[in-house]
ZAMARGU-4260 file (C-alpha; in steps of 0.2 Angstrom, whole numbers, plus 5000, padded with zeros to 4 digits):
<rodrens>
0) 5026/4794/4992 | 5046/4791/4986 | 5053/4779/4997 | 5065/4795/5009 | 5082/4789/5001
5) 5099/4799/5008 | 5096/4819/5008 | 5103/4823/4991 | 5113/4842/4990 | 5114/4848/4970
10) 5129/4859/4977 | 5142/4857/4990 | 5135/4869/5004 | 5148/4880/5013 | 5148/4895/5024
15) 5151/4905/5008 | 5135/4897/4999 | 5126/4905/5012 | 5134/4921/5012 | 5131/4921/4992
20) 5112/4916/4996 | 5111/4933/5008 | 5112/4925/5024 | 5126/4931/5037 | 5139/4920/5046
25) 5129/4920/5061 | 5113/4915/5052 | 5121/4901/5045 | 5127/4893/5060 | 5112/4896/5067
30) 5103/4885/5053 | 5119/4872/5058 | 5113/4873/5075 | 5094/4871/5072 | 5097/4854/5061
35) 5112/4847/5069 | 5119/4844/5052 | 5123/4854/5035 | 5109/4857/5025 | 5106/4855/5009
40) 5109/4865/4993 | 5088/4867/4993 | 5087/4865/5012 | 5099/4881/5012 | 5091/4890/4998
45) 5072/4889/5007 | 5081/4895/5023 | 5087/4908/5012 | 5071/4914/5007 | 5061/4912/5020
50) 5075/4923/5033 | 5076/4936/5021 | 5070/4953/5028 | 5055/4952/5016 | 5048/4936/5021
55) 5054/4934/5040 | 5052/4954/5046 | 5067/4950/5058 | 5073/4967/5059 | 5054/4977/5061
60) 5045/4962/5069 | 5047/4969/5088 | 5043/4985/5083 | 5028/4980/5073 | 5022/4971/5089
65) 5022/4991/5098 | 5007/4992/5085 | 4988/4992/5089 | 4985/4975/5081 | 4967/4969/5087
70) 4952/4977/5093 | 4938/4988/5086 | 4930/4978/5069 | 4945/4966/5066 | 4942/4949/5062
75) 4958/4942/5063 | 4972/4948/5071 | 4988/4957/5060 | 4998/4946/5050 | 4986/4930/5055
80) 4981/4927/5037 | 4984/4934/5019 | 4974/4951/5024 | 4965/4960/5036 | 4947/4956/5039
85) 4936/4969/5046 | 4917/4966/5052 | 4903/4978/5042 | 4889/4971/5050 | 4875/4960/5040
90) 4886/4945/5041 | 4899/4954/5027 | 4918/4956/5031 | 4929/4968/5021 | 4948/4960/5017
95) 4960/4972/5014 | 4978/4975/5012 | 4991/4986/5004 | 5010/4979/5001 | 5025/4985/4991
100) 5033/4979/4975 | 5048/4991/4973 | 5063/4982/4968 | 5055/4973/4953 | 5047/4988/4947
105) 5063/4999/4946 | 5071/4984/4937 | 5056/4982/4924 | 5042/4993/4927 | 5030/4986/4917
110) 5030/4969/4925 | 5036/4974/4943 | 5019/4985/4944 | 5009/4973/4936 | 5014/4957/4947
115) 5012/4969/4963 | 4995/4970/4958 | 4992/4950/4954 | 5000/4948/4970 | 4990/4959/4981
120) 4974/4953/4974 | 4979/4934/4976 | 4980/4940/4994 | 4963/4945/4993 | 4953/4933/4986
125) 4962/4918/4995 | 4952/4923/5011 | 4937/4920/5001 | 4935/4938/4997 | 4929/4943/4978
130) 4942/4960/4975 | 4929/4976/4972 | 4944/4989/4971 | 4962/4991/4968 | 4972/5007/4973
135) 4991/5012/4972 | 5003/5025/4981 | 5019/5029/4969 | 5033/5038/4972 | 5047/5043/4957
140) 5061/5054/4956 | 5061/5072/4946 | 5051/5070/4931 | 5061/5081/4919 | 5073/5065/4922
145) 5069/5054/4905 | 5071/5038/4917 | 5059/5044/4928 | 5047/5046/4913 | 5051/5029/4908
150) 5049/5022/4924 | 5032/5031/4927 | 5026/5025/4911 | 5029/5009/4912 | 5022/5006/4931
155) 5006/5015/4926 | 5004/5002/4910 | 5009/4989/4922 | 4997/4993/4935 | 4980/4999/4920
160) 4986/4982/4911 | 4984/4970/4925 | 4970/4977/4934 | 4959/4982/4919 | 4962/4962/4911
165) 4958/4956/4927 | 4943/4966/4930 | 4946/4975/4946 | 4942/4994/4947 | 4957/5004/4951
170) 4949/5018/4963 | 4961/5029/4971 | 4978/5031/4974 | 4994/5045/4976 | 5008/5051/4965
175) 5024/5061/4973 | 5040/5065/4963 | 5055/5069/4972 | 5074/5067/4970 | 5077/5052/4984
180) 5066/5040/4972 | 5076/5044/4958 | 5085/5026/4959 | 5071/5018/4968 | 5054/5022/4965
185) 5041/5014/4976 | 5028/5005/4970 | 5015/5000/4984 | 4999/4992/4978 | 4983/4989/4987
190) 4968/4979/4986 | 4950/4978/4994 | 4938/4963/4993 | 4920/4958/5001 | 4916/4942/5009
195) 4903/4933/5020 | 4911/4930/5037 | 4906/4910/5036 | 4915/4907/5019 | 4932/4914/5024
200) 4946/4903/5020 | 4964/4902/5031 | 4981/4900/5027 | 4986/4886/5038 | 4986/4867/5032
205) 4973/4854/5042 | 4971/4837/5043 | 4982/4823/5042 | 4982/4814/5027 | 4975/4827/5016
210) 4980/4828/5000 | 4991/4843/4996 | 4986/4852/4977 | 4996/4866/4968 | 4981/4875/4957
215) 4985/4888/4944 | 5001/4891/4934 | 5015/4881/4929 | 5032/4885/4938 | 5046/4891/4930
220) 5063/4901/4933 | 5057/4917/4935 | 5057/4925/4952 | 5067/4915/4959 | 5077/4924/4975
225) 5065/4938/4972 | 5061/4939/4991 | 5079/4936/4998 | 5089/4944/4987 | 5080/4960/4976
230) 5068/4965/4988 | 5083/4964/5002 | 5097/4973/4995 | 5102/4991/4987 | 5104/4994/4970
235) 5120/4997/4962 | 5130/4994/4948 | 5125/4974/4945 | 5107/4981/4946 | 5103/4973/4929
240) 5110/4955/4933 | 5094/4954/4943 | 5081/4956/4929 | 5079/4936/4929 | 5074/4939/4947
245) 5057/4948/4942 | 5041/4940/4939 | 5029/4939/4923 | 5010/4940/4928 | 4995/4935/4916
250) 4979/4945/4924 | 4969/4932/4911 | 4975/4916/4920 | 4972/4926/4937 | 4954/4930/4933
255) 4951/4909/4930 | 4962/4907/4946 | 4949/4919/4957 | 4936/4911/4952 | 4940/4895/4953
260) 4948/4898/4970 | 4932/4907/4977 | 4920/4892/4969 | 4933/4879/4978 | 4930/4889/4996
265) 4911/4891/4995 | 4910/4870/4989 | 4917/4868/5009 | 4932/4854/5000 | 4946/4867/5006
270) 4954/4863/5022 | 4969/4876/5020 | 4974/4889/5005 | 4989/4901/5004 | 4994/4910/4988
275) 5011/4908/4981 | 5018/4926/4980 | 5037/4929/4988 | 5045/4912/4991 | 5034/4903/4981
280) 5031/4884/4988 | 5044/4887/5002 | 5033/4902/5009 | 5016/4891/5006 | 5021/4874/5011
285) 5032/4881/5027 | 5020/4894/5034 | 5003/4883/5031 | 5012/4869/5041 | 5018/4880/5055
290) 5003/4887/5060 | 4995/4870/5066 | 5010/4862/5069 | 5010/4849/5055 | 5020/4845/5041
295) 5019/4839/5024 | 5027/4827/5011 | 5030/4835/4995 | 5035/4828/4979 | 5046/4841/4966
300) 5040/4830/4954 | 5024/4833/4954 | 5022/4851/4951 | 5019/4857/4934 | 5034/4866/4928
305) 5037/4877/4912 | 5056/4869/4911 | 5059/4853/4913 | 5076/4853/4918 | 5074/4862/4933
310) 5082/4858/4952 | 5074/4857/4968 | 5080/4872/4973 | 5074/4883/4956 | 5056/4874/4961
315) 5057/4879/4978 | 5063/4897/4977 | 5054/4901/4960 | 5041/4914/4961 | 5030/4910/4946
320) 5013/4921/4947 | 4995/4915/4947 | 4998/4901/4958 | 4990/4893/4975 | 4995/4878/4987
325) 4978/4872/4993 | 4976/4857/5005 | 4960/4847/5002 | 4948/4839/5014 | 4951/4820/5009
330) 4938/4812/4998 | 4934/4826/4990 | 4948/4829/4978 | 4937/4824/4962 | 4923/4835/4966
335) 4938/4850/4968 | 4945/4843/4951 | 4927/4846/4942 | 4929/4864/4949 | 4946/4867/4945
340) 4942/4859/4927 | 4927/4870/4927 | 4939/4885/4926 | 4952/4879/4913 | 4965/4877/4930
345) 4976/4866/4932 | 4975/4857/4947 | 4989/4843/4952 | 4993/4834/4970 | 5010/4837/4975
350) 5008/4828/4992 | 5001/4825/5010 | 5000/4833/5025 | 5008/4824/5042 | 5009/4827/5060
355) 5026/4827/5059 | 5029/4845/5059 | 5043/4842/5047 | 5042/4848/5027 | 5051/4834/5018
360) 5054/4836/5001 | 5058/4822/4983 | 5066/4827/4967 | 5071/4816/4954 | 5071/4799/4967
365) 5081/4807/4981 | 5076/4817/4996 | 5084/4834/4995 | 5075/4841/5011 | 5070/4838/5027
370) 5063/4854/5034 | 5057/4860/5053 | 5043/4871/5049 | 5041/4880/5063 | 5061/4885/5062
375) 5058/4894/5047 | 5044/4906/5051 | 5039/4924/5059 | 5036/4918/5076 | 5046/4901/5075
380) 5064/4902/5076 | 5067/4914/5061 | 5079/4929/5066 | 5071/4942/5076 | 5083/4956/5079
385) 5087/4970/5091 | 5094/4984/5079 | 5105/5000/5088 | 5096/5017/5082 | 5102/5035/5084
390) 5093/5050/5078 | 5100/5055/5060 | 5112/5070/5062 | 5103/5079/5046 | 5090/5083/5059
395) 5101/5095/5067 | 5101/5105/5051 | 5083/5104/5046 | 5077/5109/5062 | 5087/5127/5061
400) 5083/5131/5046 | 5071/5149/5048 | 5057/5152/5036 | 5060/5172/5038 | 5076/5169/5030
405) 5069/5165/5014 | 5068/5178/5000 | 5060/5175/4980 | 5059/5188/4965 | 5044/5179/4963
410) 5029/5188/4965 | 5014/5177/4974 | 5004/5174/4959 | 5020/5169/4949 | 5022/5155/4965
415) 5002/5149/4964 | 5006/5145/4946 | 5021/5136/4949 | 5014/5126/4963 | 4998/5122/4953
420) 5009/5116/4937 | 5020/5105/4949 | 5020/5086/4945 | 5015/5084/4964 | 5001/5093/4965
425) 4996/5094/4944 | 4980/5083/4938 | 4985/5064/4936 | 4974/5064/4922 | 4984/5057/4912
430) 4988/5043/4924 | 4970/5037/4931 | 4962/5037/4914 | 4971/5023/4910 | 4963/5014/4924
435) 4946/5007/4922 | 4939/5012/4938 | 4920/5008/4934 | 4920/4989/4931 | 4909/4979/4942
440) 4899/4994/4942 | 4900/4998/4964 | 4912/5014/4961 | 4899/5029/4967 | 4915/5043/4966
445) 4936/5041/4962 | 4937/5062/4963 | 4935/5066/4982 | 4947/5065/4996 | 4944/5045/4995
450) 4937/5032/4984 | 4919/5028/4986 | 4911/5011/4983 | 4893/5006/4984 | 4892/4988/4992
455) 4878/4979/4981 | 4878/4963/4994 | 4875/4977/5012 | 4862/4987/5000 | 4863/5006/5007
460) 4881/5003/5013 | 4897/5009/5006 | 4916/5009/5010 | 4926/5024/5006 | 4946/5020/5001
465) 4964/5029/5000 | 4982/5028/5003 | 4989/5044/5010 | 5009/5049/5015 | 5018/5063/5014
470) 5037/5055/5017 | 5044/5074/5017 | 5036/5076/5033 | 5042/5061/5039 | 5059/5064/5033
475) 5059/5081/5045 | 5049/5071/5060 | 5047/5052/5057 | 5036/5053/5074 | 5025/5068/5067
480) 5024/5064/5050 | 5018/5048/5051 | 5005/5052/5063 | 5002/5064/5051 | 4999/5050/5037
485) 4987/5042/5047 | 4976/5056/5052 | 4977/5062/5035 | 4971/5045/5028 | 4956/5046/5041
490) 4952/5064/5038 | 4952/5061/5019 | 4939/5045/5022 | 4929/5057/5035 | 4929/5072/5021
495) 4917/5060/5010 | 4905/5054/5025 | 4915/5037/5030 | 4918/5033/5048 | 4938/5027/5048
500) 4939/5008/5056 | 4955/5000/5051 | 4971/5002/5041 | 4983/4993/5033 | 5002/4998/5031
505) 5019/4997/5018 | 5031/5005/5028 | 5045/5009/5014 | 5064/5014/5023 | 5081/5010/5019
510) 5094/5000/5024 | 5087/4996/5042 | 5108/4990/5048 | 5111/5009/5047 | 5106/5016/5066
515) 5099/5033/5059 | 5086/5025/5047 | 5079/5012/5061 | 5079/5027/5071 | 5067/5035/5058
520) 5057/5017/5056 | 5056/5015/5077 | 5050/5034/5078 | 5037/5032/5063 | 5032/5017/5070
525) 5027/5027/5087 | 5019/5039/5077 | 5008/5028/5067 | 5003/5017/5084 | 4998/5033/5092
530) 4987/5039/5079 | 4979/5020/5077 | 4974/5020/5095 | 4967/5038/5096 | 4957/5035/5081
535) 4952/5016/5087 | 4959/5010/5069 | 4967/4994/5072 | 4982/4989/5059 | 4975/4975/5050
540) 4993/4971/5042 | 5003/4976/5028 | 5021/4976/5024 | 5037/4983/5027 | 5048/4986/5013
545) 5069/4989/5018 | 5084/4994/5008 | 5076/5006/4998 | 5091/5016/4993 | 5107/5015/4980
550) 5124/5021/4981 | 5117/5039/4976 | 5100/5040/4986 | 5091/5034/5001 | 5073/5038/5000
555) 5062/5047/5013 | 5055/5036/5027 | 5038/5032/5018 | 5026/5023/5028 | 5011/5024/5016
560) 4994/5021/5026 | 4979/5013/5016 | 4962/5016/5026 | 4946/5010/5026 | 4929/5020/5029
565) 4913/5015/5033 | 4896/5021/5025 | 4882/5017/5033 | 4870/5026/5021 | 4878/5028/5002
570) 4865/5044/5001 | 4875/5053/5013 | 4891/5053/5004 | 4900/5071/5005 | 4911/5078/4987
575) 4925/5091/4985 | 4917/5102/4970 | 4908/5119/4973 | 4891/5115/4969 | 4881/5131/4970
580) 4883/5153/4966 | 4884/5162/4982 | 4888/5148/4992 | 4898/5153/5008 | 4917/5146/5008
585) 4924/5142/5028 | 4938/5136/5033 | 4937/5127/5048 | 4952/5122/5059 | 4966/5130/5066
590) 4976/5147/5058 | 4992/5141/5060 | 5007/5144/5047 | 5018/5130/5044 | 5027/5127/5030
595) 5041/5115/5033 | 5043/5101/5022 | 5028/5110/5011 | 5027/5110/4991 | 5031/5127/4991
600) 5050/5125/4998 | 5052/5112/4988 | 5046/5121/4970 | 5051/5140/4976 | 5067/5137/4986
605) 5071/5118/4982 | 5072/5114/5001 | 5066/5100/5011 | 5069/5110/5028 | 5060/5116/5044
610) 5048/5108/5055 | 5036/5097/5048 | 5017/5102/5054 | 5012/5098/5071 | 4997/5086/5074
615) 4987/5089/5089 | 4976/5074/5092 | 4962/5081/5103 | 4960/5094/5089 | 4960/5080/5076
620) 4946/5070/5082 | 4935/5086/5088 | 4936/5090/5068 | 4932/5074/5060 | 4917/5072/5074
625) 4910/5089/5067 | 4914/5086/5050 | 4904/5068/5050 | 4889/5078/5061 | 4889/5091/5048
630) 4889/5079/5032 | 4877/5067/5041 | 4866/5083/5045 | 4865/5088/5026 | 4874/5104/5033
635) 4887/5107/5021 | 4887/5105/5002 | 4904/5102/4999 | 4921/5098/5009 | 4940/5094/5004
640) 4955/5094/5016 | 4970/5106/5015 | 4986/5097/5011 | 4999/5100/4996 | 5000/5117/4993
645) 4990/5124/5005 | 4973/5134/5006 | 4977/5141/4988 | 4979/5125/4980 | 4963/5118/4989
650) 4954/5130/4984 | 4958/5128/4967 | 4956/5110/4966 | 4939/5113/4972 | 4934/5124/4957
655) 4943/5114/4944 | 4931/5099/4950 | 4917/5108/4950 | 4905/5102/4936 | 4897/5120/4930
660) 4914/5129/4930 | 4911/5137/4947 | 4924/5145/4956 | 4925/5157/4969 | 4931/5175/4976
665) 4942/5174/4991 | 4945/5189/5002 | 4961/5188/5016 | 4956/5203/5024 | 4956/5210/5043
670) 4961/5197/5056 | 4964/5183/5042 | 4977/5194/5032 | 4991/5186/5042 | 4987/5167/5035
675) 4999/5161/5023 | 4988/5153/5009 | 5001/5141/5004 | 5005/5134/5024 | 5001/5116/5023
680) 4999/5114/5043 | 4986/5100/5049 | 4967/5098/5054 | 4961/5109/5042 | 4947/5106/5030
685) 4938/5120/5016 | 4918/5117/5014 | 4906/5124/5006 | 4888/5128/5012 | 4869/5137/5007
690) 4871/5154/5016 | 4854/5150/5026 | 4866/5135/5036 | 4880/5149/5041 | 4869/5150/5060
695) 4869/5131/5061 | 4887/5129/5057 | 4893/5142/5068 | 4883/5134/5081 | 4891/5117/5078
700) 4907/5122/5078 | 4907/5131/5095 | 4898/5114/5101 | 4914/5103/5095 | 4924/5118/5101
705) 4933/5119/5082 | 4940/5135/5077 | 4932/5141/5058 | 4932/5156/5047 | 4924/5163/5033
710) 4936/5166/5017 | 4925/5170/5002 | 4910/5161/4993 | 4908/5153/4977 | 4905/5162/4961
715) 4903/5158/4941 | 4917/5155/4931 | 4931/5168/4939 | 4945/5161/4950 | 4949/5176/4963
720) 4960/5175/4979 | 4965/5194/4982 | 4980/5199/4981 | 4987/5183/4974 | 4978/5178/4958
725) 4963/5182/4946 | 4957/5171/4932 | 4945/5159/4928 | 4940/5142/4930 | 4942/5137/4912
730) 4960/5143/4911 | 4965/5136/4929 | 4960/5119/4926 | 4967/5119/4907 | 4986/5122/4919
735) 4982/5110/4931 | 4975/5096/4919 | 4990/5099/4906 | 5006/5099/4916 | 5009/5082/4917
740) 5004/5077/4899 | 5016/5093/4893 | 5032/5082/4901 | 5026/5066/4896 | 5023/5070/4878
745) 5042/5074/4878 | 5045/5059/4880 | 5035/5052/4866 | 5043/5065/4856 | 5061/5059/4860
</rodrens>
């Protein structure tokens, strides 16, 4: 390495320099105290990204620690590695994680979404797991807006481009449309992979004297300050100036990097490896060093560059994609190099591991940094803030709302058609048909309540995966809404026959320095934690995304849940569609009429008000146990949970999904006449079954103490809900599937 010289700074550092880089005066003073001197410009840049909200979790970690972060089938505690790891038996594990790429996608929707997919895939294969599925959760503003059409088109193109080119099936997701996301869309990307438990890799440096290599793409100026500025501030009139901070992805390079990484791990040459996502080389060198109390000597002259005049500051903070930092076991460099050459992946030594706990940085013959690794990372000296919180004032108004005060001139049938064609409910076929859902041939189903994949490595077994969150509920009651998000995700995997085993989360909120926003965050964490403890599904990790707001809009609090379910027998899975004419249709669950936060209120009355649906944990757990029992005993033919739009929309979706134009005849008379067909009460599932099995259903419902009521039977061609709608399945399907294409085609024509 280069002989140590006096520390060199490209720019004179002052308090104003720190503020310009997103640090506070308090944080700058803390840096001065830690270092005992004024930092160089490169050092200050490293602190600015590592102490940013995105990397340090400085405003969220105290709340996150209240969640169940270990236990169950979890093999590593939350936050220990790049992704969560769940034991599925037979010496295999599933790695999975969800993260946000909201701010980049608002500026450059194609590249923002594409690199979001690329980043989450790297989190999976840097663990040694081969990616087998991708999912997403997307939120946009009003789809009638040209900006929303532009953003959605770009985001969907970016997701499909990266996933399809990389060769991972995109198997599931969700999309909501609300005005609050007009300026700040949410793009949450989830990935799932499989790995042998004895072939996992750690993101910790190991072995003093081991060489440190950068693997993959060269480093450019794309993505500089993506973490500290782009993901840690609101949008304003200067947003367009932030375009250089958006990364650019190359899925074909990432595919080669995947194969090289997995072979390097399998060959035993890796002592530690971490992908370079947010904060680039800053993050990978310091975090890997801090985990084992080690240090590194890094020569930035050895980093392959796209632009040769880059400063040390730019090299360290660059977030160029498709890069890994790997510690190779000493003496195995040649073996590792041959593997990298086999896959045509760049492989360059840039440093060595030391025992000092210090990351020393050199550039152009000068020492430009000497950083205590522990002072930079979460769990070390990174700031941990205690934020003020107060219940939002708007809740005083939403809670006063009286549903009986609503009036409309629309008929029930007109309301039904408005709901079934509203963008949040209507078919997302225009979107998911752009994704390759079948590559690698593991995909069993993408059209149920959760996606189902077979696991070739463990014959007969499968997994179910889904993403879920109704942010309107969370807005109206963060505690109940977040609790419902976890339980709906669990209910969705149960509806296909899987046992919920773990979650990952992406917590999207506004400005944490606003006490009302922080109250939302705190209450959502409380509800999520209670739900996870009840289900026995630990939080395996995830992402917090604050500052999702602009001058005009603050988003609804949106704690997106990614749920993993395990299927012991892939032959015992369930789908949502009607199967046979004459089958009986039942609702299992409660008869509550709750319209707060519903699609009915939004579409018909343009209101987000009332109380969010209340979720009774004991009621929900009994329902899920009953449903799993019914599926595994082959007692029912279909299952679909009641969510947006209520019972009417759930029945329509079951008919639309049927293979032979099977519909239904529904008659809510007698003691069922007062059931609100558009209620979104939780803990309810619509099932169909052969009439010969009705006695068994009644017996099982009584055994599990779950309410049930028969609502009709399966018919051919017709879709009839008496006193509401009378149509045929073909017309119903046409209206449902063409609602979004009609809106998007107007964009293309214009």
